[in-house]
N, C-alpha and C positions, 0 to 999 in steps of 0.2 A: 551124736548130740547128748551131752550130759544134762541130767535133770537134778535139781536140788531136792534132796530128801526132806519133805516137809516135816517129818517126824524128828529130825535132828534138832537139838536145842539151839537157841539163838546165842546163849552165853553159857560157857562152862568154865568154872573156877576150881582150881586145886589148892586147898588150904592145908597148912600144918595144924598141929594141935594148939598153936598160939593164935590161930585165926589170921595168919599172915598168908597172903596170896603168893604161891610159888609158881603158878602157871595159869594162863588165861587163853581161852580160845573163843573166837566169835564166828558166827555163821556168815554166809556171803551177803546177807542183808545189811551187815555192818562192815562191809569191806573197806569203807573209807575211814573207819575209826581205828586208831592205834591204841593198844592197851599195854604196851610195854611199860608205861609209867605206873601200872598197878603192881608190877612185880616187886615184892619186898614191902608192900604196904598192907596194913590191916584192912580187912574187908569193910569194917565200919567206917574207915576213912574215905571210902569210895561211894558211899550212899549219903542221902540227905540226913541232917541231924535228927529229924523227927523219926527216922527209922532205926535209931540206935537200940532202943529197948526191944523192938520187934525182932531185929537181927540177933540180939543176944539170946532171946528166948528160943529162936529157931536153932542156933548152934548148940544150946544146952540140950534141946530135945534130941538132936542128932547124936551127941556124944552118949546120951543115956540109952536111947532106944535104937540107935543105928540108922535111923531114918526119921525124917520129920515131915509133917503135912505141908502142903503148898501154902506159901505166904507171899503176899504182895509187898514188893520192895521198890522204892524209887531209886533206880541205879543212875549214878552220875558218871559220865564218861570223861576221859581226859580232855576232850575237845570242848567240854561244857554242856554237851547234850545230856538231858535228863529224861529218862523214859521209865514207865511202869513195867517192871519185870516180875513175873511170877516164878519164884524159886522153890525148889526142894533140895535137900542135902542128904548125902549118904556117907556113912562112915566106912572106911576100908580097913578091916581088921580091928583088933582091940585097941591098939595104940597107933593105928595108921592115920593117914591123912584123910581129909574130908573133901568130898567132891560136891560142889553146888551146881545145879543145872537150872537154867532159867529160860522162860519163854516170853517173848515180847508181847505185851498187852496193848500196844498202841492201836492196833486194828480193833480190838475189843472195846477200848476206850472211845474210839471214834464212833463205833456202832452204838454204844451206850449214849453218847452225846446226841447222835442223830435220833435215837429213840426218844430221848427226853424232849428234843425239839419237836418231833412229830406229835408227841403227847400234848405238848403245850399248844401246837397249832390246831389239833383236834379240839382241844378245850375252847380255844378262841372261836373256832367255827361253830361249836355247839352253842355258845352263848349268843353269837350273831344270829344263828337260826332261831333260838328262843326269842330274841328281840324281834325278828321279822314275824314270827308267829303271833307274838303279842300285838304288834301293830296291825297285822291282818285281822285278828279277832276284834280289835277295837273298831277298826274301820268297817268291818263286815256287820257288826252288831249295831253300830250307830248310824248306818246308812238309812236314809229315808226310802230309798228304792228297794222294792222287794226282790231278793236274789236267792236262788236255790242252786245247789250243786247236785247233779244226778249222775248215777253210774251209767255209763254207756251200755253196759251189758244188759241190764234189766230195768233201767229208769228208776231204780231205787233212790230215795232221798238220802244223800250223804250228809248234807248240812243245809241249813236255811237260816236267814236272819229273822229277827222279830217281826219286821214288816211283812215278810213272806208268810211267816207262821200265822199272823193275824188275817192275812188275805185268804189263806187256806183253811183257817179254823183249826189249826194243829197246835197243841200245847208245846211250849218250849221250857225246859228240855224235854226230849221224848220220854214218855214213861217206859220203864224197862220191862217190856212184855216179851222180849225175845223175838218179836216179829218185825221184819223190815217194812217200812212204809214206802209205798210206791206212788209216784206222782200221778200215774194213770188213775189211781183210786179216787183222786180229788176231782176228776173230770166227769162230765156227763157222758153217758154211754154213747150218745150220738155224735159227740165231739172228739172222741178218742182217736178215731181214724184220721181226723184233720191234724191233730198233734203228731201222730206217728208219721204222716206224710211230710210235715215240716221237719221232723228229726231226720228223715231219710234224705231230704234235700240238703240239710246242713252237712250231713256226712259226705254227700257227693260233691257239693259245690263250696263248702266252707262257710257260706253265709246265705241267708234267705230272708225275704220279708216276714214280718211277724204275722201271727194269726190271732183272731179275736175268739177268746174262750170264756166260758162262764165258770167261775171258781167259787169255792167257799160255801158255807151253809146257805147264804142268800143268793147264790148263783149270780153274783155280780159280774159284769163284763170286764175283762182284762185283756190288754194287748200283750201277747206272749212272744218273746224273742229268745233264740237259743244260739249258742256258739260252742264249738268243740275245742277243748283244750286237753293237753296231755300232762299228767302229773304222776311221777314215780312209776313210770311204765304202765300207767292206767289211764284210759280215756274217760274224760268227764265232760258232761254237758253243763255249761253255765247258762242258766235260765233267768231272764229278767222279766218282771211283770210290771206293766204300766197301767194305771187305772184308766178306764174308758168312760163313756157317758153314764150319768147317774140316773136314778129313778126317783121322781118327786111325787109325794102323795098329794091328793086333792082333799082338803079337809072336809068340805061340805058333804061329799058323797061317800067318802071312804075309799074311792077308787084310786088307782095309781096309773100314771101315764109315763111311758118310757120316751124320753126325748129322742133317743136314737130311732125309735120306730116312726115318729113323726117326720124326722129328717129323712129317713130312708124312703118314705113315700112321697116326699116333696117333688113337685114337677120341675123345679129348678135344680141344677147340679149343686151339690154341697161337697166340700172337701176341707179337711182339717190338716194343717201342715205345721211343722215346727219352725223355729226362727231361721232355719237354713232353707226352708221351702220343701223339705222332704215330707211326703204324704203320710199321715197317720191314720186317717179314716176317709172314706168316700162313699157316697150313696149311689143308688142305681142310676139316677139321672146323669150323674157325672160320668159313670162308666159308659153310658150310651153316647155321651158327647165325644169321649175319647176312643170309643169303639174297642173297649176291653171287656173280657168276659166275666171277670170276678174281681172282688176287692183285693184279694191276696196278690194279684198280679200288678197292682199299682202301689200298694203300701211299701214304703221305703224308697220309692222312686221320687225324682224331683218333679214338681209341678211344671217347671220350665220346659220339660220335655214336650208338653202339648200346648203350652200357653204362649201365643204370639210368636215373636222371634225368639228362638231358644236362648234362654237366660236373660234376655234384655228386658222384656215386659215384666218378668218375675222380679228382677232386681229393682225396677222402678216401683212396683207395687209394694215390695217389702220395705223399701226406703221411705215411702210415704206413710206406711203403717207405723214404722218406727218413729216418725216425726209427728204424725197427727193422731195416731191411735185407731182411726177408722178411715176407710176409703169408700166412696159411693160412685156408682155409674162409671167405672173405669172401662173404657172401650178397648177391646182387643179381639184376637182371633184364637179359636181352638182348632188345633190340627189333629184329626183322628188318625188312628193307626192304619186305617185303610185308605187314607188320602183325602178325606173330606176336610173342608175349611169352613168353619161356622163363625159368623160374627156374634160376639157375646158382650154383655155388660157384667162387670164384676163389682160386687160389694163385699167388703171384708172388715173385720175387726180383730184387734190383738188382745190377748189376755196374758198377763204376767209381766215380768220386768222388761225393760227396753232391750236388753241384750239377750233375752231368752224368751220363755213362754211359748204359747201356741197361737195359731191364727185360724179363724174360721172364715171360709170364703164361700159365698153364694155366686153361682155363675148362671146367667139367664141368656137363652138363645133369642137374639133380636133380629135374626135374618129375615123372618116374615115381615116385621115392621119396616125394615129397610127396603124390602122388595116393594111394599105398598107405597113408599114415598118416592118412587122413581120419577113421578111427574115433576117433582122439583128440579131434578137434573135435566129433564126435557125442557122445562121453562128456561133454565139457565142457558142451555145450548141455543134456544130460540132467540134469546136476547143477544147472544154473541153473534148470531148470524145476521142480525140487523146492522151490524157494523161493516158488513161486506160492501165494498164500494166507497166507503167513507174513509177508510184507512188501509194501509198495506197489510198483506197477510202476515208478514214478519212481525210488525208491531202488534197486530191483533193476537198473535200467538204469544209474544213476549208479555203482553198485558194479562192474558189469561193465565199463563204459567205463574206470573208474579202474584196474581190474586189468589190462586190456589196455594202457592207456597206460603204466602203470608197467613192464610187461614189455617194451614197445617201447623205453622209455628205457634199461632195463637192458641190452637187447641192443645198442643203439647204443653205449653206453659200453663194453661188452665188445669190440665190433668195433674201436673207435677207441683201445683201451688206456687208457680214462679221459680222453681228450682231449675236453673239453666243447664246445670250439669246433667240432671236426670232427663230434661227435655231433649238435650242433644243426643243422649243415649237412645231415647225413645224414637227419635227421628233418624237415627243411623248416621249422625253427623259428628264431627269433632267439635269441641267447644269453640275453637277459633273460627270454624266455618259458620257456626251458629251466630257468633258475635258479628261477623261480617254481614250476614243476612239481616240481623236486627238493625244494624246501622243503615243498611240499604233501604229498609222499609220504615225508617225513622221510628223504630220501636225501642230504641236503646234506653231512653230516659223516661218512658211513659210508665208510671207506677200503677196505673189503673188495670183491673182485670180485663181480659180480652172481651168478654161479653159487654162490659160497660162501655168500651171504646167504640162499639158498633153503633151506638145511639147518640 
């Protein structure tokens, strides 16, 4: 197998002293080109017109010095192909012929073109990156939410926005002291272990409910959440701070009362949720109702997990809050984690815009009250038993079921403020089934509230 010698020239021309081509040889890379038409022509006639002066200077240097430096010439072939060729020329003897040797620069030109394109692409990417960084900085600094970036290795503060700096009492920009600020230094000693445990759970599970920490010079309560992100082969914690309950002064005595302390000690369950029903805060009484050990185990979970029928009662409650702003004496059931079912009454109010904000919910255990009123049920059963012998058992059962069904529908409409879609969802019926029952009990066109129709 023959190999082409890469050191051989691509073009070799033999010229006389008048610069006329007497012989021409091409390498195998130009096997399809014929150069017989060059023989007898001046070399200057085979190159582009712009190369005339350059070629003249190269030949003059060769005649005087015997050899010339490499020069770039655009060689035009008989087929019309024009390529950049790097030539050097050598004189053979004092009055001998000249030999011009050329190397094809097409590959070099292609590489140079690719290099220019790559440089332009890098420059475009650089400016895109600068634009992204500028947008990130504007959004980061203008955000109302307090946000920090922490190194995963030592929890050192990489960056924080003005809202976070104000919460922690840290000046922005950092003073150039040469010391790295650590987020742990902003925490109370007794709460550092709680934050470290949350970070450990974030690393293991990817997400975890937030924890309540006291931050800043005033030790104000903040709900702290964290998530793990990777940037430039470095792990970073994104920490978000949400303000919690405030402290209100009492002017007459100069004392202060913490609202969260009063709520925490309340005998009724209290829970704060967002507009999606996710728990933000919960007191000890609520934890006892749902049979959970600590607040951190319920924060971030949906209240519908324990409230009535999963998802149904919560959606009705939130829909009425969105429409009315407050809800009173909403009757439902709390299902504990250990299997208990407790009858409760719910009162709630919403704070913030209709499509957002937060909701405060008080939950009262009314099962002792219902147990004490069982005599009413016994009286009802006694009155029904008086009908024995006067009517058939089938009709007696149908009348009883109808009365109970009508009363349930009235109660559902009363709870939902007449919203039939919400009432159907509360009763576990389709809207069509509810409309059929309303028509059956002649309730379709009665605009009065249920309690008013009883008298």
